[in-house]
N, C-alpha and C positions, 0 to 999 in steps of 0.2 A: 495431444492436448485436449482432446474431446472429453477426457475423464477428469476435468477440473472440478474442484469442490466449490462451485459458486453458482448462484442463481442470477441470471441476467434477464432483464426485460428489454427486448429489442423490438422496436416497431418498424415494420417495413410495409410498403405497399406491394402486396403479393401479385397484383396485376402486372406490375412492371418488372418483377424479379422472379426468376425460377427458384425452385427449392435448393438447387445446387449453388446458386449465387448467394442465397441467404446463408447457407451453411458456411460458405467461404468467408463472407463478411463477419460472421460470428467467430470463426476461427481466427481471423485477423484481430478482432477485438480481444479475444483471450490472449493472444501473443503480446499485444500492446500492454494490456493490464499486467501480465506476468513480468514484463521488463520494468514497468513503472513501479510496481510494488516490491521490487527487490530491496534487499537490506541496504545496499550502498546508496540507493536513492532516498531511502528513509533517513539514513544518517545525514545526508546532505540537507534535508529540509526540516529537520527537527533539532530541538535543543532541550536540555534538562533544566527544569526549574526546581532547585532544592531549597525549600523554605526552611528546613531545619538549620542549614548553614548560610542561608541568604546568598546563594550563589546561582549563577547561570552558567551551565557547563556546555561547551560546544565541541569538546574533544571527541573525535570519531571512535576511539577505543571505548570510552565511557558510554557513549551512545549505543554502540553495538551490545555491550554488556547489559545495559538497561533494557533494551528492546527484547533481548532473549529471555529476560526474567519473566516468570509467570505472575509473580506478585510483587508490587512495588512497596517500598517503605512508605509510612505515612508522610504526607506533605512533600513527596517527591513526584513531580509531574513531567510527562513528556509533552512538550509544547511545539506546535507547528509554527515555523517562522513566518509562514504566509499569513 
């Protein structure tokens, strides 16, 4: 997981932690983010707002299909339920 495509800014007090413990904490952070950013978790916390049809869609299959698309149709939005 050290080859992840993300930039993280992690602030540690280097006087209290060794380089090995800092690398371990960053590795744990990458693992946590990898599990949180999974497709199933995105499907759970999002919904589709389709303003063309005036609908709110919560079906997991439709959400997976929309998340995988590179370009959305006009006035179709992915909305976080939070």
